[in-house]
C-alpha positions, 0 to 999 in steps of 0.5 A: 499499500502506497504511503502516500494514500496513508499520508492522505488519509491522516490528512483528511482528519487535518481538513476535518480540524480546519473546516470547523469555524473553530480550529480543533486541537489535533492531538496524536498520542504514540509511543513507539513500542507496545506496552507503555500505556499509550490508550490508558493515556489517551482515554484518560487525558480525553475523560479528564478533557472532557470533565473541564467542558471539551468535546473531545473525540477520540480516534482509535488508529491502530486499525487492525488491532483496535482496543479503546472500546475494549477497555472501556467496555462499550458495546459496539455495533459497528466500526470503521470497517463498516463506514468503509464497506459503505454500510453507515456513516462515520457518524452512525459508528461513534459511540459515547465514552465516560464524560460523554467523550465520542470514540470512533472505533476501529476493526480488531483482528481485521487485515484489511484494515491495515491494507486499505485501497486508494479508493477506501483511503479516499472515503475514510478522508471523505467521512471525516470531512463529513462529520458535522458536530463540532469538537475541541479536541481530537485525540488521535490513538495511533497503533505501536511501532513505527509503521507508515501508519503511525508515522502518518497520523503523527505529522497529520497532528499539531501536537505529538505526546510521546509516552514513554516508561523506564525500560531500555526498549521504551526509551530506544523505540521513542528515540526511534520514532522521534528521530523518523519523524524529525528528520524525514517528515519535519515534525520538530516538537514533541511533548513527552509522558513520562509513564508508569514511574515510581516517583516525580524524580524517576519521571525527570530522570526518564526524560533526562535519558531521552532529551540527552540523544535526542539533544546530541543528534536531534535537531528537536524540541522535547517537553516533559508535560507529564509523569504519571506514577505507577498506580494500582488503580489503573489497573482495577480500572482496567479490569472494570473496563473503566477509566481510572479518572472516573473509577478512582479521581483522587488516586495518584495517577488520575491527579496526574491526567487531570494535570495533563488535561489542564496543561493542554487546555493551554496550549494555543488552539491554531488558527490557520492550517500549518501551511507546508504540511498539508500542500506538501502531502497534498503534491505528493498524493497527486504525484503518486495518483497522476504520475506528475508533480503537482505545483513544481 
């Protein structure tokens, strides 16, 4: 599958944000490797934002191994695969989560969803562009790894949250993701979430390990925006298929997620498209479709 169409799919989400009267904050939550807790970060942060009056849409962007609906214990009758099959609209697959967040569920165990044809990508773009409901924040919970699809969603977002935990593989994979996005895709600002740490100090040391190598080898700006402590209540909430900020709102992890939501609220909402990214992607898509460079 052409990576340009993967980029075009993510670009469709950008267009959804840009067409609204009030610009939408588009935040990709990623991590390089699996098991770092990025889905928990996504749904808990979304729920904490909704508690502050924000209208939040969460896209489960792990198109082949979706798990947001499972973590929340939601009954999902239809998902993105049904939208692509023309059986329903994107509006019809939206499900409501805690605090009224809206969720776009993806398919689980469906290989076809990670091997979409160009026409299916075009249909997906159109479905996002057709959403009528007004959202303040779109959180994109990406798949694990550094596939074209993960990179595409990350570069199509205004903010990239990189979730990292204190394991050598997590740090190495987070660095690899940041390196690819910065050197090949022009993303230079990354917000870091130190997850499942034993203390604030450990979180700061983890951030220091990552920033030390990025400062040495890459031209990027990193910011530590949250240190989420290891908290047994998170596991309890997962077993209950609830978000910890709702099930145990005063637990240390919940307080950290609420703090992250506060920071996101303070981030400026983009007033216009970021320019080069959208035009660059469109040019590449058209070159791929028509065999010629557009705008050169």
